[in-house]
C-alpha positions as CSV (number, residue, x, y, z in Angstrom):
1,M,55.8,153.0,240.9
2,N,55.1,156.5,240.0
3,L,53.8,156.0,236.5
4,R,56.0,159.0,236.3
5,Y,58.7,157.5,237.2
6,K,58.4,153.5,235.8
7,L,57.8,156.1,232.4
8,S,61.1,157.5,233.5
9,F,62.9,154.1,234.0
10,L,61.9,152.5,230.8
11,H,63.0,155.4,229.1
12,L,66.4,154.1,230.6
13,F,65.8,150.7,227.7
14,K,66.3,153.8,225.0
15,I,69.8,153.7,225.5
16,P,70.8,151.7,222.2
17,G,72.9,148.0,224.5
18,M,71.9,149.2,227.5
19,L,69.1,145.6,228.1
20,P,72.0,143.2,226.8
21,I,73.9,144.7,228.8
22,M,72.1,144.9,231.7
23,K,71.2,140.8,231.3
24,D,74.9,141.0,231.0
25,Y,75.9,142.2,233.9
26,Q,73.4,140.6,236.0
27,A,75.2,136.7,235.0
28,F,78.8,138.8,235.9
29,L,77.3,140.2,239.4
30,R,76.6,136.4,239.5
31,T,79.6,135.0,238.8
32,L,81.7,136.7,240.9
33,F,79.1,136.0,244.0
34,I,79.5,132.0,243.7
35,F,83.5,132.9,243.3
36,S,83.5,135.0,246.6
37,A,81.2,133.0,248.4
38,Y,83.3,129.9,247.6
39,D,86.4,131.2,247.9
40,S,85.6,131.9,251.2
41,G,83.8,128.6,252.1
42,L,80.2,130.0,252.3
43,L,78.8,127.7,249.7
44,Q,80.7,124.8,251.7
45,A,78.8,125.7,255.2
46,L,75.9,126.0,253.5
47,A,75.9,122.7,251.7
48,Q,76.2,121.0,255.4
49,G,72.6,122.5,256.2
50,P,70.8,126.1,256.6
51,A,72.5,128.8,259.0
52,D,72.1,132.1,260.4
53,L,74.8,135.0,260.2
54,R,76.2,134.2,263.8
55,S,76.9,131.0,262.7
56,L,78.4,132.2,259.3
57,A,80.8,134.3,260.8
58,A,82.3,131.6,263.6
59,T,82.4,128.5,260.5
60,L,84.1,131.1,258.5
61,G,86.4,132.8,260.8
62,A,84.8,136.7,260.1
63,T,85.5,139.5,261.8
64,R,84.0,142.0,260.2
65,P,80.5,140.1,259.9
66,E,79.3,143.1,257.8
67,L,81.2,142.1,254.9
68,L,79.5,138.7,254.8
69,H,76.5,139.9,255.2
70,A,77.1,142.0,252.1
71,L,77.9,139.2,250.2
72,L,75.0,136.8,251.8
73,E,72.4,140.2,250.6
74,V,74.3,139.7,246.8
75,G,73.7,136.3,247.3
76,L,69.9,136.6,247.8
77,A,70.0,139.1,244.9
78,C,71.0,136.9,242.8
79,K,68.9,134.0,243.7
80,E,71.9,132.1,244.6
81,L,70.6,132.0,247.9
82,G,67.4,131.6,250.2
83,Q,66.2,132.9,253.2
84,K,64.2,131.1,255.9
85,G,63.3,133.4,258.5
86,Q,67.0,134.2,259.7
87,E,68.7,131.1,258.2
88,Y,69.7,131.3,254.8
89,V,70.2,128.2,252.8
90,L,71.1,127.2,249.2
91,K,69.1,127.7,246.4
92,G,70.5,128.7,242.9
93,K,71.6,125.9,240.2
94,R,75.0,127.1,240.5
95,S,75.8,127.5,243.7
96,R,74.7,124.0,244.3
97,A,76.6,122.3,241.9
98,V,80.0,124.3,242.9
99,A,79.1,123.6,246.3
100,N,78.5,119.8,245.9
101,P,81.6,117.4,246.5
102,K,81.5,116.4,242.7
103,G,81.8,120.0,241.4
104,D,85.5,121.0,242.2
105,M,85.6,121.4,237.6
106,V,83.4,123.5,237.2
107,A,84.6,125.6,240.6
108,A,87.6,125.6,239.0
109,M,86.1,127.2,235.9
110,I,84.7,130.3,238.3
111,Q,88.2,131.0,239.5
112,A,89.9,130.7,236.8
113,N,87.2,133.4,235.2
114,V,87.5,135.7,238.3
115,S,91.0,135.4,238.4
116,Y,93.5,135.2,236.2
117,Y,91.1,135.6,232.6
118,C,89.8,138.6,233.8
119,D,93.4,139.8,234.6
120,A,94.5,139.7,231.1
121,Y,91.3,141.7,230.1
122,R,91.4,144.7,232.8
123,H,95.7,144.2,231.9
124,A,95.0,143.9,227.6
125,A,95.2,147.9,226.8
126,E,99.1,148.7,228.9
127,R,100.1,145.2,227.9
128,M,99.8,145.7,224.3
129,R,101.2,148.7,224.5
130,G,104.5,146.9,225.8
131,G,103.6,146.6,230.1
132,E,105.2,144.0,231.5
133,L,103.2,140.9,231.0
134,G,101.7,138.8,233.9
135,R,103.2,136.6,235.8
136,D,100.9,134.2,237.3
137,L,101.8,131.3,235.1
138,E,103.4,129.7,238.6
139,E,99.9,130.3,240.9
140,I,97.6,129.5,238.0
141,G,98.2,125.4,237.3
142,E,96.7,123.5,240.0
143,V,93.1,125.8,239.2
144,V,93.7,124.4,235.3
145,A,94.7,121.3,236.4
146,R,91.2,121.1,237.7
147,F,88.8,122.4,235.7
148,S,91.1,120.7,232.3
149,K,89.5,117.2,234.1
150,G,86.4,117.9,232.6
151,I,87.9,118.1,228.9
152,E,88.0,114.3,229.6
153,P,83.7,113.4,228.5
154,I,85.4,115.4,225.1
155,V,88.1,113.3,224.6
156,R,87.3,109.5,226.2
157,N,86.3,108.2,222.2
158,F,89.2,109.5,220.9
159,I,91.9,108.1,223.7
160,K,90.0,104.7,223.0
161,S,91.0,104.9,219.3
162,I,94.7,105.3,220.4
163,A,94.4,102.7,223.4
164,A,92.1,99.9,223.0
165,G,93.6,96.4,222.4
166,K,96.9,96.9,222.5
167,D,99.3,94.4,224.0
168,S,101.9,96.5,224.8
169,L,101.2,100.1,226.3
170,R,104.2,102.6,228.1
171,I,102.6,106.1,228.0
172,L,105.0,109.1,228.3
173,D,102.5,112.2,229.5
174,V,104.0,115.1,228.3
175,G,102.2,117.9,231.2
176,C,100.0,115.5,232.2
177,G,98.3,118.2,234.4
178,S,95.7,116.0,236.5
179,A,96.4,112.4,235.4
180,F,93.2,112.4,233.9
181,F,94.5,111.3,230.4
182,L,96.6,108.2,232.2
183,Q,93.2,107.2,234.6
184,S,91.5,107.1,231.4
185,A,93.9,105.8,228.9
186,H,94.0,102.7,231.9
187,S,90.4,102.5,232.1
188,I,90.2,101.7,228.7
189,N,93.5,99.5,228.1
190,P,94.9,97.9,231.7
191,R,98.2,97.0,230.3
192,A,98.5,100.6,230.2
193,T,101.6,102.0,232.2
194,G,103.7,104.7,231.9
195,V,105.3,108.0,233.4
196,G,103.3,111.6,233.8
197,L,105.4,115.0,233.8
198,E,104.8,118.1,235.1
199,L,107.1,121.0,235.7
200,D,104.1,122.7,238.3
201,P,104.9,121.6,241.6
202,A,101.8,121.9,242.6
203,V,100.0,120.5,239.8
204,A,102.8,117.6,240.0
205,A,101.1,117.1,243.8
206,Q,98.0,116.7,242.9
207,A,98.3,114.2,239.4
208,R,100.4,111.6,242.4
209,R,96.7,112.5,244.8
210,N,94.5,111.9,241.5
211,I,96.8,108.2,240.8
212,A,97.4,107.6,244.5
213,D,92.8,108.0,245.1
214,W,92.7,105.8,241.5
215,G,94.5,103.2,242.8
216,L,96.9,103.6,240.1
217,E,100.3,103.6,241.5
218,E,102.0,100.5,240.3
219,R,100.9,102.1,236.9
220,F,102.5,105.1,236.9
221,A,104.2,107.5,238.2
222,I,104.1,111.0,237.9
223,L,107.6,113.4,238.4
224,Q,108.2,116.6,239.1
225,E,110.0,117.3,235.7
226,D,111.1,119.4,232.5
227,I,110.6,117.7,229.3
228,R,113.2,119.9,228.1
229,Q,115.9,118.2,230.8
230,P,113.9,114.9,231.0
231,P,114.8,112.1,233.5
232,P,116.2,108.7,232.9
233,E,112.5,107.2,233.4
234,A,111.1,109.4,230.2
235,D,113.8,107.4,227.8
236,G,111.6,105.6,226.5
237,P,110.9,103.8,224.5
238,F,107.1,104.5,224.5
239,D,104.4,103.3,222.7
240,L,102.5,106.5,223.7
241,I,103.4,110.0,223.7
242,N,100.9,112.6,224.6
243,L,100.6,116.5,225.0
244,S,97.5,117.8,226.3
245,S,97.3,121.5,226.0
246,I,100.9,122.0,226.3
247,L,102.4,123.5,223.0
248,Y,101.9,126.7,223.7
249,Y,104.4,126.4,226.5
250,F,106.7,126.6,224.2
251,A,108.1,129.2,221.1
252,N,108.0,128.0,217.8
253,Q,111.7,127.3,217.9
254,E,111.2,125.2,220.7
255,R,109.0,123.1,219.0
256,Q,110.7,121.8,217.0
257,E,113.3,120.6,219.2
258,L,110.6,119.1,220.8
259,L,108.4,116.6,218.6
260,S,111.8,115.4,217.5
261,D,113.3,114.9,220.6
262,L,109.9,112.8,221.3
263,R,109.9,111.2,218.6
264,A,113.2,109.6,219.5
265,R,111.8,108.4,222.5
266,L,109.0,105.9,220.6
267,A,109.1,102.7,220.2
268,P,108.4,101.2,216.8
269,G,105.4,102.0,215.3
270,G,104.7,104.8,217.9
271,L,102.0,107.5,217.9
272,V,101.9,110.5,219.4
273,S,99.3,112.8,220.6
274,V,98.3,116.8,220.2
275,M,95.3,117.7,222.4
276,M,94.6,121.3,222.4
277,N,92.7,124.5,221.7
278,F,94.3,125.3,217.8
279,A,93.9,129.0,217.0
280,S,90.6,130.2,216.5
281,Q,90.3,132.9,213.8
282,G,88.0,134.8,215.5
283,K,85.6,131.3,215.2
284,D,85.9,130.0,218.4
285,L,84.8,132.1,221.7
286,A,86.9,129.8,224.3
287,A,90.0,129.6,222.0
288,A,89.8,133.2,221.1
289,N,89.7,134.1,225.1
290,L,92.6,130.8,225.9
291,N,94.4,133.0,223.0
292,L,94.4,136.4,223.9
293,V,95.5,135.0,227.9
294,N,98.3,133.6,226.9
295,C,99.3,136.5,225.2
296,S,98.9,138.7,228.0
297,L,101.4,135.9,230.3
298,H,104.9,135.3,230.8
299,G,106.1,132.5,229.5
300,L,102.8,131.2,227.3
301,Y,102.7,132.0,223.5
302,P,99.5,132.1,221.4
303,L,98.0,129.6,219.9
304,P,99.3,127.4,216.4
305,G,97.1,127.0,213.9
306,V,96.5,123.2,213.1
307,G,98.2,123.4,209.8
308,E,101.1,124.6,211.3
309,I,101.3,121.7,213.9
310,R,100.9,118.9,210.9
311,E,104.2,120.6,208.7
312,L,105.9,120.5,211.6
313,L,105.4,117.0,212.5
314,G,106.1,116.3,209.1
315,Q,109.5,118.2,209.2
316,C,110.3,116.3,212.5
317,G,109.9,113.2,210.2
318,F,106.1,111.7,211.5
319,R,104.4,110.0,209.5
320,D,100.4,109.1,208.7
321,I,99.2,112.6,210.8
322,E,95.7,112.6,210.8
323,E,93.3,115.2,212.3
324,H,90.6,114.7,214.4
325,K,87.6,116.7,215.9
326,F,85.9,116.6,218.8
327,L,83.4,119.0,219.1
328,P,81.1,120.8,215.9
329,A,82.2,124.6,215.9
330,S,85.2,124.2,218.4
331,T,88.7,124.2,217.4
332,F,89.9,122.1,220.0
333,Q,90.8,119.2,218.7
334,G,93.7,116.0,218.9
335,V,96.4,115.2,216.1
336,T,98.2,111.6,215.9
337,A,100.6,110.9,213.7
338,R,103.4,107.5,213.9
339,I,106.8,107.4,213.3
């Protein structure tokens, strides 16, 4: 490179913030590539082995091979793909992880980041000025349920503390998502039985598939129902009622009615558990991001503070209210209370 050109290029980095922004830009483009490569089936195709452009176009049904070639070029540039002769191969750790059969949760995180997370920021200005809130809630449930399975290792000890060693453990899981809570509780206490309620049809179907794959169909029923209009199967009594990342689907005035109703469904000595991100107060980036998304979508509400939920549980007649912190510097935690 000509020295004068090189000096001109280096001058670019004298612009305040340019270097860190360029680093962020590269990471952002890598995420966008992985999203498109996964969504199109490119990563899954390359996970089967090296392939050239022609065979990839045939496999993916790409009628615009120039666009597929452009996507492959991005993959090479961000070092997620490699090339051997005319054939392309998976190279980057992130793409290999997403293409792995066990990488569904990671893939779902990428899909969430690029789809409705980005959408919330893209429309934040107009929505904060009164523009219509997003109506993506019915479309994102399946993705949310898939990546929420990743919290199971984080909360397993918590689930163990409320499920282990009980002779009777009948569970109602409200907004059961992927049904990971029910599966984890059963692995800790094989006596566990119960019901999972899930309003989203796609998520309820996913939960039923998971329960079947885990061999737990005789232990747990997954119902596509709304706890606001509970089916007879949710009458109780239950020894444990769980709510994972669900309270922010209810407006403030609805939460007291919900918790009071759930209290009436508990057996004597029964326990309610709440697991969720609480308001971050600017100290937890993941929770702050979730809160912005919630405020941007129709049907979701701002994250409550943990103190609000403790107070609300007390108002509903619960006792022995305890907080359970899972991670340092994180507002994702549990709250338990007894009747």
